[in-house]
N, C-alpha and C positions, 0 to 999 in steps of 0.2 A: 467217658470221664472228662471230655473237653467241655468247656463252658459253652452253653447254647447262646448264639447271638440274640441280643435283646429283641430285635424285630421278630425273629422267628419264634422266640418264646412267647411274645405277646399274642402272635397269631395262634399258636398252639393253645395258650391259656384261654383265649376267646372260644376256640372250638370246644375245649373241655367243658367250659361253663354251658355252652349251647347244648352240648350232649347230655348235660345233667350231672353237674359236679357233685351235688348232694345225693349220693347213692342211697338206695332204699335201706341199706343196713346201717346207715349212720343215724344217730339220734337227731331229732328235729327241734332241738332247743338251743338257744344261743349261749355262748360262753359267758360266764359271770366273772371271768378272770382275765379281762383284756388289759394289756399293759398300757399305762399312761404315757410311756415314752415311745419313741419311734423306732427303737432298736431292740432286737432280741439278742441277748448274750447266750450264745450256743456253745456247748461243750461236747467233746467226743471221747468216749471210753471204748477202747479197742480200735487200734489204728491200722488194721489189716485192710485187705482189698474191699470188703463189703462196707466197713466203717468209713473208709475214705470215699468210696462211691456215694454213700448216703450224704456225706458232708458236701460233696460237689452238688448234689441235687438240692439240698437244703439252701445252700448259698445261691443257687440259681432261682429258687422259688421267690425270693424277695431280697432286694438290696438292704432291707431292714435287718437282715440276719448278719450278725457279726460273730465270727468264730473267735473265742477268747481263751479256751483251755483245751488241752488234749492230754490223754493218758494211755499208757500201755505197760505191759510187763517187760517188753523187749525194746532196747534202745534203737535198734535198726528199724523196727516198724514205726516207732514214733518219729524218728528223723526223716524217714522216707515220706510219711504222710504229711508232715509239716512242709516239707519242700514242695510237694506236688500241689497242695492247696494254695500255698503262698504264691506260687508261680501264676496260677490261673485266676486267682481272686485276691490280688494284692490289696485292694481297697476294702475288702471285707474280712481280712484275716489279721488279727492282732494277738498273736500267741508268742510272747517273749519267752525266753528260756525259763523264767521263774514260774510260768504257767504251763510248762511242759513237764508232766509228772510221770514218774517211773516207779513200778512196783506193784505188789498185790493190793496195796491200799490206795493206788492212784485214783481209783474211781471216786473215792470220797473227796479228794482234793479237787478233782475236776468239777464234780457236782456242786461243791461249795462256791465255785466261781461263776456259775452260770444261772440263767433263767430256765433254760431247756437243755436237755441232754440227749444224745444219741448213744444207745447202749448196743455195742456190736462186738462184744467179746464172745468166746465160746459159751454156749447156753448153760453149762453147768454153773456159771457165775451169775446168771440172769436174775434169779429170785432175790438174792441179797442186794444186788445193784439196784433193782427196781424198788425194793423196800426202802433203801436209803434215799433214793431220789424223790419218791413220793412223800416220805417223812420230812424231807427238806423243802417241800413245796415246789418242786420243779416239774415242768411238763416233760414227757418222755416219748421218744421214738425208740422202740426196741425191736431188734431182729428176732426172727423165729429160729428154732423153737423157743418156748418160754421157760422150759424146765426139762429135766431128764428123769424125774422120778415122782412118786406120789407126794412126798413132803414138799418138794419144790412147786408142784402144781397147786397144792393147797395154799402155799404162801402167795403165789401169783394171784389167785382168786381173791384172797383177803385184801391184798394191797390194791388190787383193781377197784374193789369197793371203796376203799379209802380215797382213791383218785377221783371217783365220782362224787363223793361227799365234798371234796375240796375243789371240785370243778377244774381239776388238772387234766389237760388233754393227753391222751395216750394213743399212739398209732403203732400197730404191729406190722412187721415186715412181711406179711402174707400179701404181696402186692397184686396177686391175681384178683383180689376183691376190688382193686382199683383199675383193672383193665377194662377199657371202654367196650371193646368187642365182646369180652366175656360177660360183662354186665348185660349187654343186649341179648346174648345167647341164653343166659340164665333166665332172663325175663321171659323169653319165648318158651323155655321149658316149663317154667312156672305157669305160663298161660295155657299149657296143654298142647303145644305144637308137636311134641313127639309122642303124645299120649301118656299113658301110665308108665312111670319109670319102673322097669322090671329088674334090671341089674346094672352094675357099674364095674368098670375095670380101670385100674391105675397102673402106669408103667414108669419106672425110673431105672433104666438100665444104662450104665455108663462105665467108663474105665476106672482104674484104681486111682486113689489120691496120691499126691506127691509125698515121698518120704524124705524127711530131713535127718540125715545121719547124726548119730551121737557125736558130741564134741568133747574134747578133753576137759575134765573137771566139771562137766555138766551134771547137775543134780537130776534125780529121777523126775521131780516135778517139772523142772525146766524142759526135759526131754518130752514129757507127755504133753505139755502145753504146746510145744513146737509141733507136735504131731497129733493135734487134738482130734483130727478126723478118725483116729484109730482107737479111741478110748471112749467107752460108753458114758463115763461120768462127765466128760467134757462135751461130747457131741450128741449123745443119745442114740447113736446108731443111724443107719441110712434112712430108716423110716422117718425119724425126727429131723435129721439134718438135710434131707433132700426131698423125699417123696411127700413130705407134709404139704407142699404147695398143691399138688394134685388131690391129695386126700382132703384138704380143706375145701377145694372146689366142690368135691362130691358132697361134703357135709353142708355146704352152702346150698347146693341144688336140692338136697334132701330136707333142708330146714331142720336138721336133726343131727345127732351124733350116734355112732354105733354103741350097742349095749353089751356086745361080747366079741371076742376074737379067738381064733385058733390059727395055727400056722406051723411052718417049718423053715429051717434055714441051716446054714453051716458055713464052712470055709473050704473052698476048692482051689483058689488061686493064692489067697493070702496065706502066708505061713512064716514061721520063724520070728525072732525077736524084733524085727523091723516093723511088723504089722500089727502090733498091739493085741487087742482082745476082741475086736468086732467081727461079726460074720460078714462074708462077702456076697451072700445071696440070701434072699428072704421071700417068703410067700405068706400072705395073711388072708384069711377069709373073715371079713367083718360082717356082723349081722345088725341091722337096724330094728327098731321096735316093731315095725310093720312087716318084718320077715324078709325084706329085700336084702341082697348080699352085695358087698363090695369086695372085689378080688384085687389084691395088690401084689405086684411082683417087682422086686428091686434086685439089682445086681451091680457089683463093682468088679468087673473083669475086663481086661484088655483083649482086643482082637475078637470081640463078640458083637452081635447085632445090638445096636443101641436104640432106645426110644425113651423120650420123656413126654408123657401125655396121659390121656384118659379117653374112655369110651363110655357114653351113657346110652344104654339100650332102652328104648321105649316101645310101647305096643304098636305105634304107628310109624316111628322113625327113630334115628339115632343121631347123636351129636358127639363131637370130639374136639381135641385141642386145636384143630385148625379153624375153629370158629365157623363150623358148618353144620347144617342139618341135612341129612339125606334120608330118603324113604327106604322101605325094606327091600327095594330092588336096586338100591344104589343111586337113584336119581336125585340130583341136587334140588332141595327145596328152599334153601337159604344159605348165604355165605356172606360174612362180613369182609368187605374189600377195601375199606379206607386205610391207606398206608401212611397217612399224615398224622395219626394220633400221637400225642406225647407218650412216652413210656410210662408203664404203670408205676415204676419206681419213682419217676418224677412226680406223678400225680399224687402219690401218697405223701411226698414231702410238701407239695402244694397244699394238701389238706391239713397237714400238721402245722405248717407255718401259718396258714390262713386262719386256722382255729385259734392259735395263740394270739394273733393280731385282731381277731374278732371279725374278720371278713368271711369266714366260713363258720358253720355251726360247731358247737362243742362236739368233740369226738372222743370215744373211749372204746378201742378194739379189744380190750383185755379179755372179755368173756369168750368170744369165739376163738381168739388166739390161744387161750388156755385150754379150751375144750378140744380143739383140733390137736394141740400138743398132747393132751391126754389120750386121744385116739392112737397116736403113734407110740406112746409109752405102753399102753395096753397091748398093742401089737407086738412090741419087742418082748414084753413079759411072756406072751403066749409062745412066741417062737423059741425063746431061750429056755423055757420050762418044758415045752412039749405038752402043755395043758390048755384047756379052754379057760380063758380068763374073762370074767364079767366086769362091767364098768365099775360097780360098787367095790369089788375087790381091788381093782387097780387104784381107784381114787383113795381108798382107805389104807393102802399099803404104807407101813411105817418104815420100810427099808429105804434108807437114803444111800445112794451110791456115790454121793459127793463127799469127799473127805472133809473132816472137821479141822478147824484151826490150821489153815494152810500156812506153810512157811517153806522157804526154798530148800532147807536141809532136812525136812521132815521125812520120816519113814512112811512111804506110801503103802496103804493097805492093799493095793493091787500091784505091788512091785513084782518084777520078774521072778520066776522060780529059779532054782539052782542051775538049771540048764540054760538060763537066759530067756526062756520063753514065758509068755504071759499065760495065766490061767484062762482058758476059753470056756464060756458057758456050755453046759452039758445038758441038753434036753433029756428029761427023765429024772434028773437030779435037780429039782427046782431050787433056785436061789433068787427069790423075787425081791 
């Protein structure tokens, strides 16, 4: 979160360019929407840790970036973020009280003030926020996942097409695609270094998320947003909120997306009114069009063995998240060892800011961001229903799990039952 010293940043940037800043998955045509002025007016919607971190990285990317507006639904998040960025980037932050916006409609006020915006709220809000930003002619960096259900996915896809038509740059926070080591490893896999890809495994096994206790006079919507990791309409579940990074890497390696999913899950450690409605363990078997399988295991349980990573099994060798390739006997064939690379989160902001300024090619990550998001949605649908879900069914689902017409005092459709507990998805009784 600390500002990178300018000399070190220049050194890192030079290395990034030398290593191939324009990755193979970026379009190779120039932006037609380069600003005539030397400053980019940037806004932030969603002032939590990830949003604040993205602002640090965007301000580091270029002194041309000026933070001019910020918005959140909670005053303490907004105040904390303003204080942190103002301390480290005083010359690039100009967010007076009149451009610090609070409330469910704060995103519109922020977007109206800026040239480019970072969207970092819980993903249930993402489709509407993205739609407003592109309709307003603004460049967008948006965090993953991009939606939590079929209707949200379809909106993201359509808005992404509009962004392309308007030559508005869009970068998605699936930062693994910008990891230099991973780009080299994926290139080797695509070149056949591990042989034919036979199967893939993804792991995201971690502890439980923080619970923020109910406060006096707090509405149900306030409580759910405060504990957004525990509600599907806000988070999308663990597949979408966490494992999507590794799932997206596999989709990138496969140059494809799964066509169906089956799986199982439930709650073993999470229980009671404090833990919302999500499952705490998941397993999904995805199948690609060529018949290969991706196996995904996720867990949110304390005091258990943790792993966040992946394994790609080939006919000649295997590769994993340690940026290494080993043969079938375990002998090392290749390993990426450069420790001086800039972080992938910094590189994605370099790309975003550079594309706006015209020093990098036009970029729009919406399509693969939306499709990998749909992979996770399809997986959650399979787990919670106990059925095999195919891609067409998931994409065409009209069930929106995001409540309509949000207001602080609204009656939430997923409000607690009489005993205070939330309704938990019940496999075998599908509600897709």
